[in-house]
PQR file with spaces between the fields and no chain letter, atoms N, CA, C, O and H, PARSE charges and radii, in Angstrom:
ATOM       1  N    MET     1     -79.376   11.882    3.812 -0.4000 1.5000
ATOM       2  CA   MET     1     -80.332   10.952    4.259 -0.0000 2.0000
ATOM       3  C    MET     1     -80.055    9.858    3.564  0.5500 1.7000
ATOM       4  O    MET     1     -79.755   10.143    2.405 -0.5500 1.4000
ATOM       5  N    ALA     2     -80.029    8.643    3.812 -0.4000 1.5000
ATOM       6  CA   ALA     2     -79.617    7.532    3.696 -0.0000 2.0000
ATOM       7  C    ALA     2     -80.854    6.491    3.410  0.5500 1.7000
ATOM       8  O    ALA     2     -81.996    6.746    3.792 -0.5500 1.4000
ATOM       9  H    ALA     2     -80.272    8.412    4.754  0.4000 1.0000
ATOM      10  N    LYS     3     -80.530    5.354    2.737 -0.4000 1.5000
ATOM      11  CA   LYS     3     -81.901    4.790    2.185 -0.0000 2.0000
ATOM      12  C    LYS     3     -81.773    3.301    2.993  0.5500 1.7000
ATOM      13  O    LYS     3     -80.774    2.583    2.956 -0.5500 1.4000
ATOM      14  H    LYS     3     -79.602    5.147    2.426  0.4000 1.0000
ATOM      15  N    ASP     4     -82.790    3.067    3.591 -0.4000 1.5000
ATOM      16  CA   ASP     4     -82.840    1.871    4.413 -0.0000 2.0000
ATOM      17  C    ASP     4     -82.874    0.700    3.089  0.5500 1.7000
ATOM      18  O    ASP     4     -83.696    0.688    2.173 -0.5500 1.4000
ATOM      19  H    ASP     4     -83.601    3.651    3.621  0.4000 1.0000
ATOM      20  N    PRO     5     -82.057    0.018    3.238 -0.5600 1.5000
ATOM      21  CA   PRO     5     -81.978   -1.052    1.819  0.2800 2.0000
ATOM      22  C    PRO     5     -82.788   -2.113    2.314  0.5500 1.7000
ATOM      23  O    PRO     5     -82.748   -2.955    1.418 -0.5500 1.4000
ATOM      24  N    VAL     6     -83.597   -2.603    3.363 -0.4000 1.5000
ATOM      25  CA   VAL     6     -84.501   -3.031    3.648 -0.0000 2.0000
ATOM      26  C    VAL     6     -85.806   -2.997    2.642  0.5500 1.7000
ATOM      27  O    VAL     6     -86.332   -3.549    1.676 -0.5500 1.4000
ATOM      28  H    VAL     6     -83.629   -1.918    4.091  0.4000 1.0000
ATOM      29  N    CYS     7     -85.937   -1.851    3.673 -0.4000 1.5000
ATOM      30  CA   CYS     7     -87.758   -1.428    3.133 -0.0000 2.0000
ATOM      31  C    CYS     7     -87.696    0.044    2.542  0.5500 1.7000
ATOM      32  O    CYS     7     -88.544    0.835    2.954 -0.5500 1.4000
ATOM      33  H    CYS     7     -85.510   -1.403    4.458  0.4000 1.0000
ATOM      34  N    ASN     8     -86.695    0.509    1.542 -0.4000 1.5000
ATOM      35  CA   ASN     8     -86.329    1.394    1.043 -0.0000 2.0000
ATOM      36  C    ASN     8     -87.065    2.991    1.237  0.5500 1.7000
ATOM      37  O    ASN     8     -87.477    3.887    0.500 -0.5500 1.4000
ATOM      38  H    ASN     8     -86.006   -0.134    1.208  0.4000 1.0000
ATOM      39  N    MET     9     -86.969    2.777    2.400 -0.4000 1.5000
ATOM      40  CA   MET     9     -87.352    4.088    3.177 -0.0000 2.0000
ATOM      41  C    MET     9     -85.879    4.997    3.646  0.5500 1.7000
ATOM      42  O    MET     9     -84.752    4.677    4.024 -0.5500 1.4000
ATOM      43  H    MET     9     -86.635    2.050    2.999  0.4000 1.0000
ATOM      44  N    GLU    10     -86.644    6.355    3.368 -0.4000 1.5000
ATOM      45  CA   GLU    10     -85.454    7.487    3.380 -0.0000 2.0000
ATOM      46  C    GLU    10     -85.070    7.738    5.028  0.5500 1.7000
ATOM      47  O    GLU    10     -86.065    7.947    5.722 -0.5500 1.4000
ATOM      48  H    GLU    10     -87.559    6.614    3.060  0.4000 1.0000
ATOM      49  N    VAL    11     -83.857    7.744    5.692 -0.4000 1.5000
ATOM      50  CA   VAL    11     -83.447    7.015    6.873 -0.0000 2.0000
ATOM      51  C    VAL    11     -82.532    8.263    6.962  0.5500 1.7000
ATOM      52  O    VAL    11     -81.716    8.506    6.073 -0.5500 1.4000
ATOM      53  H    VAL    11     -83.049    7.573    5.128  0.4000 1.0000
ATOM      54  N    ASP    12     -82.700    9.130    8.167 -0.4000 1.5000
ATOM      55  CA   ASP    12     -81.666   10.289    8.536 -0.0000 2.0000
ATOM      56  C    ASP    12     -80.644    9.475    9.025  0.5500 1.7000
ATOM      57  O    ASP    12     -81.039    8.658    9.857 -0.5500 1.4000
ATOM      58  H    ASP    12     -83.363    8.932    8.889  0.4000 1.0000
ATOM      59  N    GLU    13     -79.264    9.438    8.727 -0.4000 1.5000
ATOM      60  CA   GLU    13     -78.362    9.008    9.569 -0.0000 2.0000
ATOM      61  C    GLU    13     -78.600    9.255   11.103  0.5500 1.7000
ATOM      62  O    GLU    13     -78.484    8.337   11.915 -0.5500 1.4000
ATOM      63  H    GLU    13     -78.943   10.102    8.052  0.4000 1.0000
ATOM      64  N    ALA    14     -78.976   10.678   11.503 -0.4000 1.5000
ATOM      65  CA   ALA    14     -78.614   10.838   12.549 -0.0000 2.0000
ATOM      66  C    ALA    14     -79.342   10.091   13.622  0.5500 1.7000
ATOM      67  O    ALA    14     -78.939    9.763   14.738 -0.5500 1.4000
ATOM      68  H    ALA    14     -79.070   11.424   10.843  0.4000 1.0000
ATOM      69  N    THR    15     -80.600    9.876   13.000 -0.4000 1.5000
ATOM      70  CA   THR    15     -81.909    9.671   13.874 -0.0000 2.0000
ATOM      71  C    THR    15     -81.911    8.119   13.501  0.5500 1.7000
ATOM      72  O    THR    15     -82.245    7.499   14.510 -0.5500 1.4000
ATOM      73  H    THR    15     -80.928   10.143   12.093  0.4000 1.0000
ATOM      74  N    ALA    16     -81.691    7.353   12.551 -0.4000 1.5000
ATOM      75  CA   ALA    16     -81.599    6.297   12.469 -0.0000 2.0000
ATOM      76  C    ALA    16     -81.668    5.212   13.667  0.5500 1.7000
ATOM      77  O    ALA    16     -80.858    5.200   14.594 -0.5500 1.4000
ATOM      78  H    ALA    16     -81.419    7.857   11.731  0.4000 1.0000
ATOM      79  N    ALA    17     -82.698    4.340   13.534 -0.4000 1.5000
ATOM      80  CA   ALA    17     -82.945    3.306   14.298 -0.0000 2.0000
ATOM      81  C    ALA    17     -81.585    2.229   14.721  0.5500 1.7000
ATOM      82  O    ALA    17     -81.114    2.058   15.845 -0.5500 1.4000
ATOM      83  H    ALA    17     -83.357    4.350   12.781  0.4000 1.0000
ATOM      84  N    ALA    18     -81.291    1.792   13.834 -0.4000 1.5000
ATOM      85  CA   ALA    18     -79.822    0.854   13.525 -0.0000 2.0000
ATOM      86  C    ALA    18     -79.178    1.034   12.618  0.5500 1.7000
ATOM      87  O    ALA    18     -79.753    1.405   11.595 -0.5500 1.4000
ATOM      88  H    ALA    18     -81.674    1.931   12.921  0.4000 1.0000
ATOM      89  N    LYS    19     -77.896    0.873   12.602 -0.4000 1.5000
ATOM      90  CA   LYS    19     -76.956    1.012   11.620 -0.0000 2.0000
ATOM      91  C    LYS    19     -76.147   -0.136   11.461  0.5500 1.7000
ATOM      92  O    LYS    19     -75.969   -0.672   12.555 -0.5500 1.4000
ATOM      93  H    LYS    19     -77.428    0.571   13.433  0.4000 1.0000
ATOM      94  N    SER    20     -75.534   -0.782   10.442 -0.4000 1.5000
ATOM      95  CA   SER    20     -74.829   -2.335   10.301 -0.0000 2.0000
ATOM      96  C    SER    20     -74.003   -2.001    8.868  0.5500 1.7000
ATOM      97  O    SER    20     -74.321   -1.680    7.723 -0.5500 1.4000
ATOM      98  H    SER    20     -75.679   -0.347    9.553  0.4000 1.0000
ATOM      99  N    GLU    21     -72.630   -2.293    9.682 -0.4000 1.5000
ATOM     100  CA   GLU    21     -71.644   -2.233    8.217 -0.0000 2.0000
ATOM     101  C    GLU    21     -71.608   -3.123    7.495  0.5500 1.7000
ATOM     102  O    GLU    21     -71.895   -4.256    7.882 -0.5500 1.4000
ATOM     103  H    GLU    21     -72.372   -2.554   10.612  0.4000 1.0000
ATOM     104  N    TYR    22     -71.240   -2.854    6.225 -0.4000 1.5000
ATOM     105  CA   TYR    22     -70.881   -4.092    5.423 -0.0000 2.0000
ATOM     106  C    TYR    22     -70.092   -3.736    4.291  0.5500 1.7000
ATOM     107  O    TYR    22     -70.272   -2.798    3.515 -0.5500 1.4000
ATOM     108  H    TYR    22     -71.007   -1.934    5.910  0.4000 1.0000
ATOM     109  N    ASN    23     -69.017   -4.773    4.294 -0.4000 1.5000
ATOM     110  CA   ASN    23     -68.176   -4.303    3.049 -0.0000 2.0000
ATOM     111  C    ASN    23     -67.527   -3.094    3.201  0.5500 1.7000
ATOM     112  O    ASN    23     -67.011   -2.513    2.246 -0.5500 1.4000
ATOM     113  H    ASN    23     -68.871   -5.536    4.925  0.4000 1.0000
ATOM     114  N    GLY    24     -67.514   -2.623    4.465 -0.4000 1.5000
ATOM     115  CA   GLY    24     -67.013   -1.161    4.070 -0.0000 2.0000
ATOM     116  C    GLY    24     -67.986    0.213    4.406  0.5500 1.7000
ATOM     117  O    GLY    24     -67.672    1.298    4.896 -0.5500 1.4000
ATOM     118  H    GLY    24     -67.933   -3.095    5.241  0.4000 1.0000
ATOM     119  N    THR    25     -68.910   -0.157    4.071 -0.4000 1.5000
ATOM     120  CA   THR    25     -70.131    0.496    4.107 -0.0000 2.0000
ATOM     121  C    THR    25     -71.102    0.290    5.114  0.5500 1.7000
ATOM     122  O    THR    25     -71.535   -0.764    5.579 -0.5500 1.4000
ATOM     123  H    THR    25     -69.165   -1.039    3.674  0.4000 1.0000
ATOM     124  N    THR    26     -71.443    1.765    5.440 -0.4000 1.5000
ATOM     125  CA   THR    26     -72.580    1.792    6.661 -0.0000 2.0000
ATOM     126  C    THR    26     -74.005    1.582    6.226  0.5500 1.7000
ATOM     127  O    THR    26     -74.201    2.177    5.166 -0.5500 1.4000
ATOM     128  H    THR    26     -71.091    2.621    5.062  0.4000 1.0000
ATOM     129  N    TYR    27     -74.818    1.098    6.563 -0.4000 1.5000
ATOM     130  CA   TYR    27     -76.171    0.984    5.874 -0.0000 2.0000
ATOM     131  C    TYR    27     -77.001    1.562    7.049  0.5500 1.7000
ATOM     132  O    TYR    27     -76.844    1.158    8.201 -0.5500 1.4000
ATOM     133  H    TYR    27     -74.658    0.615    7.424  0.4000 1.0000
ATOM     134  N    TYR    28     -77.830    2.458    6.733 -0.4000 1.5000
ATOM     135  CA   TYR    28     -78.945    2.650    7.911 -0.0000 2.0000
ATOM     136  C    TYR    28     -80.629    2.068    7.986  0.5500 1.7000
ATOM     137  O    TYR    28     -81.485    1.923    7.112 -0.5500 1.4000
ATOM     138  H    TYR    28     -77.958    2.787    5.797  0.4000 1.0000
ATOM     139  N    PHE    29     -80.625    1.936    8.792 -0.4000 1.5000
ATOM     140  CA   PHE    29     -82.338    1.895    9.151 -0.0000 2.0000
ATOM     141  C    PHE    29     -83.690    2.044    9.768  0.5500 1.7000
ATOM     142  O    PHE    29     -83.724    2.461   10.926 -0.5500 1.4000
ATOM     143  H    PHE    29     -79.930    2.054    9.502  0.4000 1.0000
ATOM     144  N    CYS    30     -84.508    1.839    9.322 -0.4000 1.5000
ATOM     145  CA   CYS    30     -85.783    2.509   10.007 -0.0000 2.0000
ATOM     146  C    CYS    30     -86.207    1.901   11.481  0.5500 1.7000
ATOM     147  O    CYS    30     -87.005    2.392   12.280 -0.5500 1.4000
ATOM     148  H    CYS    30     -84.481    1.501    8.382  0.4000 1.0000
ATOM     149  N    ALA    31     -85.615    0.969   11.577 -0.4000 1.5000
ATOM     150  CA   ALA    31     -86.305   -0.164   12.542 -0.0000 2.0000
ATOM     151  C    ALA    31     -84.947   -1.223   13.225  0.5500 1.7000
ATOM     152  O    ALA    31     -83.972   -1.360   12.486 -0.5500 1.4000
ATOM     153  H    ALA    31     -84.967    0.571   10.928  0.4000 1.0000
ATOM     154  N    ALA    32     -84.924   -1.835   14.407 -0.4000 1.5000
ATOM     155  CA   ALA    32     -84.130   -2.450   14.349 -0.0000 2.0000
ATOM     156  C    ALA    32     -84.300   -3.840   13.683  0.5500 1.7000
ATOM     157  O    ALA    32     -83.300   -4.448   13.300 -0.5500 1.4000
ATOM     158  H    ALA    32     -85.716   -1.724   15.008  0.4000 1.0000
ATOM     159  N    GLY    33     -85.962   -4.528   13.490 -0.4000 1.5000
ATOM     160  CA   GLY    33     -85.522   -5.486   12.334 -0.0000 2.0000
ATOM     161  C    GLY    33     -85.461   -5.366   10.948  0.5500 1.7000
ATOM     162  O    GLY    33     -85.536   -6.364   10.231 -0.5500 1.4000
ATOM     163  H    GLY    33     -86.773   -4.034   13.801  0.4000 1.0000
ATOM     164  N    CYS    34     -85.329   -4.221   10.492 -0.4000 1.5000
ATOM     165  CA   CYS    34     -84.966   -4.545    9.178 -0.0000 2.0000
ATOM     166  C    CYS    34     -82.970   -4.432    9.710  0.5500 1.7000
ATOM     167  O    CYS    34     -82.153   -5.059    9.036 -0.5500 1.4000
ATOM     168  H    CYS    34     -85.268   -3.410   11.074  0.4000 1.0000
ATOM     169  N    LYS    35     -82.769   -4.062   10.239 -0.4000 1.5000
ATOM     170  CA   LYS    35     -81.076   -4.415   10.469 -0.0000 2.0000
ATOM     171  C    LYS    35     -80.772   -6.046   10.520  0.5500 1.7000
ATOM     172  O    LYS    35     -79.958   -6.682    9.849 -0.5500 1.4000
ATOM     173  H    LYS    35     -83.433   -3.553   10.787  0.4000 1.0000
ATOM     174  N    ARG    36     -81.790   -6.562   11.643 -0.4000 1.5000
ATOM     175  CA   ARG    36     -81.583   -7.917   11.776 -0.0000 2.0000
ATOM     176  C    ARG    36     -82.031   -8.826   10.294  0.5500 1.7000
ATOM     177  O    ARG    36     -81.458   -9.865    9.969 -0.5500 1.4000
ATOM     178  H    ARG    36     -82.451   -6.046   12.188  0.4000 1.0000
ATOM     179  N    ALA    37     -82.829   -8.379    9.738 -0.4000 1.5000
ATOM     180  CA   ALA    37     -82.944   -9.003    8.011 -0.0000 2.0000
ATOM     181  C    ALA    37     -81.993   -8.718    7.315  0.5500 1.7000
ATOM     182  O    ALA    37     -81.438   -9.582    6.637 -0.5500 1.4000
ATOM     183  H    ALA    37     -83.294   -7.534   10.002  0.4000 1.0000
ATOM     184  N    PHE    38     -81.554   -7.317    7.327 -0.4000 1.5000
ATOM     185  CA   PHE    38     -79.698   -7.409    6.464 -0.0000 2.0000
ATOM     186  C    PHE    38     -78.952   -7.965    6.974  0.5500 1.7000
ATOM     187  O    PHE    38     -78.339   -8.765    6.268 -0.5500 1.4000
ATOM     188  H    PHE    38     -82.005   -6.615    7.878  0.4000 1.0000
ATOM     189  N    ASP    39     -78.600   -7.891    8.314 -0.4000 1.5000
ATOM     190  CA   ASP    39     -77.344   -8.932    9.040 -0.0000 2.0000
ATOM     191  C    ASP    39     -77.575  -10.386    8.687  0.5500 1.7000
ATOM     192  O    ASP    39     -76.643  -11.190    8.723 -0.5500 1.4000
ATOM     193  H    ASP    39     -79.098   -7.241    8.888  0.4000 1.0000
ATOM     194  N    LYS    40     -78.904  -10.762    8.318 -0.4000 1.5000
ATOM     195  CA   LYS    40     -78.783  -12.433    8.657 -0.0000 2.0000
ATOM     196  C    LYS    40     -78.743  -12.889    7.097  0.5500 1.7000
ATOM     197  O    LYS    40     -78.318  -13.987    6.740 -0.5500 1.4000
ATOM     198  H    LYS    40     -79.661  -10.110    8.288  0.4000 1.0000
ATOM     199  N    GLU    41     -79.343  -11.701    6.047 -0.4000 1.5000
ATOM     200  CA   GLU    41     -78.758  -12.497    4.459 -0.0000 2.0000
ATOM     201  C    GLU    41     -78.164  -10.543    3.771  0.5500 1.7000
ATOM     202  O    GLU    41     -78.910   -9.923    3.014 -0.5500 1.4000
ATOM     203  H    GLU    41     -79.689  -10.809    6.337  0.4000 1.0000
ATOM     204  N    PRO    42     -77.537  -10.269    3.988 -0.5600 1.5000
ATOM     205  CA   PRO    42     -77.381   -8.690    3.159  0.2800 2.0000
ATOM     206  C    PRO    42     -77.386   -8.711    1.735  0.5500 1.7000
ATOM     207  O    PRO    42     -77.819   -7.850    0.970 -0.5500 1.4000
ATOM     208  N    GLU    43     -76.779   -9.947    1.444 -0.4000 1.5000
ATOM     209  CA   GLU    43     -77.134   -9.695   -0.278 -0.0000 2.0000
ATOM     210  C    GLU    43     -77.901   -9.611   -0.844  0.5500 1.7000
ATOM     211  O    GLU    43     -77.968   -8.980   -1.899 -0.5500 1.4000
ATOM     212  H    GLU    43     -76.427  -10.647    2.066  0.4000 1.0000
ATOM     213  N    THR    44     -78.874  -10.331   -0.226 -0.4000 1.5000
ATOM     214  CA   THR    44     -80.551  -10.636   -0.935 -0.0000 2.0000
ATOM     215  C    THR    44     -81.113   -9.315   -1.152  0.5500 1.7000
ATOM     216  O    THR    44     -81.907   -9.064   -2.058 -0.5500 1.4000
ATOM     217  H    THR    44     -78.820  -10.843    0.631  0.4000 1.0000
ATOM     218  N    TYR    45     -80.509   -8.135    0.043 -0.4000 1.5000
ATOM     219  CA   TYR    45     -81.332   -6.798   -0.116 -0.0000 2.0000
ATOM     220  C    TYR    45     -79.855   -6.082   -1.341  0.5500 1.7000
ATOM     221  O    TYR    45     -80.409   -5.552   -2.305 -0.5500 1.4000
ATOM     222  H    TYR    45     -79.863   -8.340    0.779  0.4000 1.0000
ATOM     223  N    LEU    46     -78.782   -6.015   -1.422 -0.4000 1.5000
ATOM     224  CA   LEU    46     -77.728   -5.245   -1.879 -0.0000 2.0000
ATOM     225  C    LEU    46     -77.956   -5.791   -3.231  0.5500 1.7000
ATOM     226  O    LEU    46     -77.688   -5.011   -4.145 -0.5500 1.4000
ATOM     227  H    LEU    46     -78.332   -6.445   -0.639  0.4000 1.0000
ATOM     228  N    SER    47     -78.459   -7.138   -3.609 -0.4000 1.5000
ATOM     229  CA   SER    47     -78.535   -7.532   -5.054 -0.0000 2.0000
ATOM     230  C    SER    47     -79.307   -6.591   -5.751  0.5500 1.7000
ATOM     231  O    SER    47     -79.139   -6.069   -6.853 -0.5500 1.4000
ATOM     232  H    SER    47     -78.676   -7.771   -2.867  0.4000 1.0000
ATOM     233  N    VAL    48     -80.198   -6.471   -4.893 -0.4000 1.5000
ATOM     234  CA   VAL    48     -81.513   -5.951   -5.687 -0.0000 2.0000
ATOM     235  C    VAL    48     -81.654   -4.891   -6.251  0.5500 1.7000
ATOM     236  O    VAL    48     -82.548   -4.680   -7.071 -0.5500 1.4000
ATOM     237  H    VAL    48     -80.335   -6.895   -3.998  0.4000 1.0000
ATOM     238  N    HIS    49     -80.428   -3.712   -5.747 -0.4000 1.5000
ATOM     239  CA   HIS    49     -80.260   -2.682   -6.273 -0.0000 2.0000
ATOM     240  C    HIS    49     -79.718   -2.307   -7.933  0.5500 1.7000
ATOM     241  O    HIS    49     -78.499   -2.290   -8.106 -0.5500 1.4000
ATOM     242  H    HIS    49     -79.703   -3.884   -5.081  0.4000 1.0000
ATOM     243  N    GLY    50     -80.366   -2.098   -8.782 -0.4000 1.5000
ATOM     244  CA   GLY    50     -79.579   -1.651  -10.342 -0.0000 2.0000
ATOM     245  C    GLY    50     -79.683   -3.140  -10.549  0.5500 1.7000
ATOM     246  O    GLY    50     -78.680   -3.393  -11.217 -0.5500 1.4000
ATOM     247  H    GLY    50     -81.356   -2.111   -8.642  0.4000 1.0000
ATOM     248  N    GLU    51     -80.183   -4.005  -10.397 -0.4000 1.5000
ATOM     249  CA   GLU    51     -80.290   -5.536  -11.309 -0.0000 2.0000
ATOM     250  C    GLU    51     -81.435   -5.717  -11.319  0.5500 1.7000
ATOM     251  O    GLU    51     -81.750   -6.103  -10.193 -0.5500 1.4000
ATOM     252  H    GLU    51     -80.998   -3.800   -9.854  0.4000 1.0000
ATOM     253  N    HIS    52     -82.757   -5.631  -12.314 -0.4000 1.5000
ATOM     254  CA   HIS    52     -83.540   -5.931  -12.648 -0.0000 2.0000
ATOM     255  C    HIS    52     -84.041   -6.972  -13.889  0.5500 1.7000
ATOM     256  O    HIS    52     -84.598   -6.818  -14.975 -0.5500 1.4000
ATOM     257  H    HIS    52     -82.501   -5.318  -13.229  0.4000 1.0000
ATOM     258  N    HIS    53     -83.690   -7.754  -13.358 -0.4000 1.5000
ATOM     259  CA   HIS    53     -84.049   -9.372  -14.423 -0.0000 2.0000
ATOM     260  C    HIS    53     -85.407  -10.079  -14.308  0.5500 1.7000
ATOM     261  O    HIS    53     -85.941  -10.764  -13.435 -0.5500 1.4000
ATOM     262  H    HIS    53     -83.237   -7.879  -12.475  0.4000 1.0000
ATOM     263  N    HIS    54     -85.858   -9.519  -15.883 -0.4000 1.5000
ATOM     264  CA   HIS    54     -87.043  -10.024  -16.115 -0.0000 2.0000
ATOM     265  C    HIS    54     -86.810  -11.121  -16.880  0.5500 1.7000
ATOM     266  O    HIS    54     -86.008  -11.243  -17.806 -0.5500 1.4000
ATOM     267  H    HIS    54     -85.424   -8.962  -16.592  0.4000 1.0000
ATOM     268  N    HIS    55     -87.993  -12.346  -16.173 -0.4000 1.5000
ATOM     269  CA   HIS    55     -87.867  -13.524  -17.047 -0.0000 2.0000
ATOM     270  C    HIS    55     -89.003  -13.996  -17.805  0.5500 1.7000
ATOM     271  O    HIS    55     -90.106  -13.947  -17.260 -0.5500 1.4000
ATOM     272  H    HIS    55     -88.645  -12.247  -15.421  0.4000 1.0000
ATOM     273  N    GLY    56     -88.889  -14.484  -19.078 -0.4000 1.5000
ATOM     274  CA   GLY    56     -90.149  -14.597  -19.451 -0.0000 2.0000
ATOM     275  C    GLY    56     -90.546  -13.885  -20.212  0.5500 1.7000
ATOM     276  O    GLY    56     -91.420  -14.342  -20.950 -0.5500 1.4000
ATOM     277  H    GLY    56     -87.993  -14.524  -19.520  0.4000 1.0000
ATOM     278  N    HIS    57     -90.109  -12.405  -20.422 -0.4000 1.5000
ATOM     279  CA   HIS    57     -91.267  -11.629  -21.233 -0.0000 2.0000
ATOM     280  C    HIS    57     -90.932  -11.318  -22.096  0.5500 1.7000
ATOM     281  O    HIS    57     -91.675  -10.701  -22.861 -0.5500 1.4000
ATOM     282  H    HIS    57     -89.400  -12.035  -19.823  0.4000 1.0000
């Protein structure tokens, strides 16, 4: 299983609606809309993982 970087849904690589390659890694998406969003600004979705900045707490 792969994780859709846009909506965080679990996606089966074999039946994924869309996939996109970025920096040598293949990402799988549950829907074409997620791929479009990712392709437009991949860094937005990739930088979210493991980088939780909490300001002002």
